[in-house]
C-alpha positions as CSV (number, residue, x, y, z in Angstrom):
1,M,-37.4,1.1,-45.7
2,G,-35.2,-2.0,-45.5
3,R,-32.2,-0.7,-47.5
4,P,-31.7,2.6,-45.6
5,L,-31.9,0.7,-42.3
6,W,-29.2,-1.8,-43.3
7,F,-27.1,1.1,-44.6
8,V,-27.2,3.0,-41.3
9,A,-26.6,-0.2,-39.3
10,G,-23.6,-1.1,-41.5
11,A,-22.2,2.4,-41.2
12,G,-22.6,2.3,-37.4
13,V,-20.8,-1.0,-37.2
14,G,-18.0,0.3,-39.4
15,V,-17.5,3.4,-37.3
16,Y,-17.5,1.4,-34.1
17,A,-15.0,-1.1,-35.6
18,A,-12.8,1.7,-36.8
19,A,-12.8,3.3,-33.4
20,R,-12.0,0.0,-31.6
21,A,-9.2,-0.7,-34.1
22,R,-7.7,2.8,-33.5
23,R,-7.8,2.3,-29.7
24,A,-6.2,-1.1,-30.0
25,A,-3.4,0.3,-32.2
26,E,-2.8,3.2,-29.8
27,S,-2.7,0.8,-26.8
28,L,0.2,-1.1,-28.5
29,T,2.4,2.0,-29.0
30,A,5.1,2.8,-26.4
31,D,3.0,5.5,-24.9
32,G,-0.1,3.3,-24.8
33,L,1.8,0.5,-23.1
34,R,3.4,3.0,-20.6
35,D,-0.1,4.4,-19.7
36,R,-1.5,0.9,-19.3
37,L,1.4,-0.1,-17.0
38,R,0.9,3.1,-14.9
39,G,-2.8,2.2,-14.6
40,W,-2.0,-1.3,-13.4
41,Q,0.5,0.1,-10.9
42,A,-2.0,2.6,-9.6
43,G,-4.6,-0.1,-9.3
44,A,-2.1,-2.4,-7.5
45,R,-1.1,0.4,-5.1
46,L,-4.8,1.1,-4.3
47,F,-5.5,-2.6,-3.7
48,A,-2.5,-2.9,-1.4
49,D,-3.7,0.2,0.6
50,E,-7.1,-1.3,0.9
51,V,-5.7,-4.7,2.1
52,H,-3.5,-2.9,4.6
53,Q,-6.4,-0.8,5.9
54,G,-8.6,-3.9,6.2
55,R,-5.9,-5.9,8.0
56,T,-5.3,-3.0,10.5
57,E,-9.1,-2.7,11.2
58,R,-9.4,-6.4,11.7
59,E,-6.4,-6.6,14.0
60,T,-7.8,-3.7,16.1
61,E,-11.2,-5.6,16.3
62,L,-9.4,-8.8,17.4
63,R,-7.3,-7.0,20.0
64,E,-10.4,-5.3,21.4
65,Q,-12.3,-8.7,21.5
66,L,-9.4,-10.4,23.2
67,G,-8.6,-7.6,25.6
68,L,-5.0,-7.1,24.4
69,R,-3.2,-3.8,24.5
70,P,-3.5,-1.6,21.4
71,H,-0.9,-2.3,18.7
72,G,2.1,-0.1,19.0
73,A,1.3,1.1,22.6
74,P,4.2,0.5,25.0
75,E,3.7,-1.9,27.8
76,L,4.1,-0.4,31.3
77,T,6.5,-2.2,33.5
78,T,7.7,-1.5,37.0
79,P,11.4,-0.8,37.4
80,S,13.2,-3.4,39.4
81,A,15.5,-2.6,42.3
82,S,18.6,-3.8,40.4
83,H,18.1,-1.1,37.7
84,S,19.0,2.0,39.6
85,T,19.7,5.3,37.9
86,A,21.8,6.7,40.7
87,P,25.5,7.3,40.0
88,S,27.8,4.6,41.1
89,T,30.1,5.4,44.1
90,A,32.4,2.5,43.5
91,P,36.1,3.4,42.9
92,S,37.2,3.8,39.4
93,T,39.2,1.0,37.8
94,E,41.0,3.5,35.6
95,M,44.8,3.5,35.8
96,K,46.3,6.8,36.6
97,D,49.7,7.8,35.3
98,L,52.0,8.3,38.4
99,H,54.9,9.8,36.5
């Protein structure tokens, strides 16, 4: 029973090693490197989105705790008397051609 067991174990290790070697060889081709780069880019993009979402959530929590206005909401201000929207009645400084 010892020899068949070692034969099956050796065959299994050989198949596994051949599969790993094939994967390694494919990953070093131009298509394999391109796929790996795209995977890293997708992972980096997902990571950046998660960081942005977490930062936004934390900022919202802090603003609520500190009683600040929501981010991006305009502040309401009262218009001052010097900023009137009525048309001016002052004479025009434009020079008219008298000829």
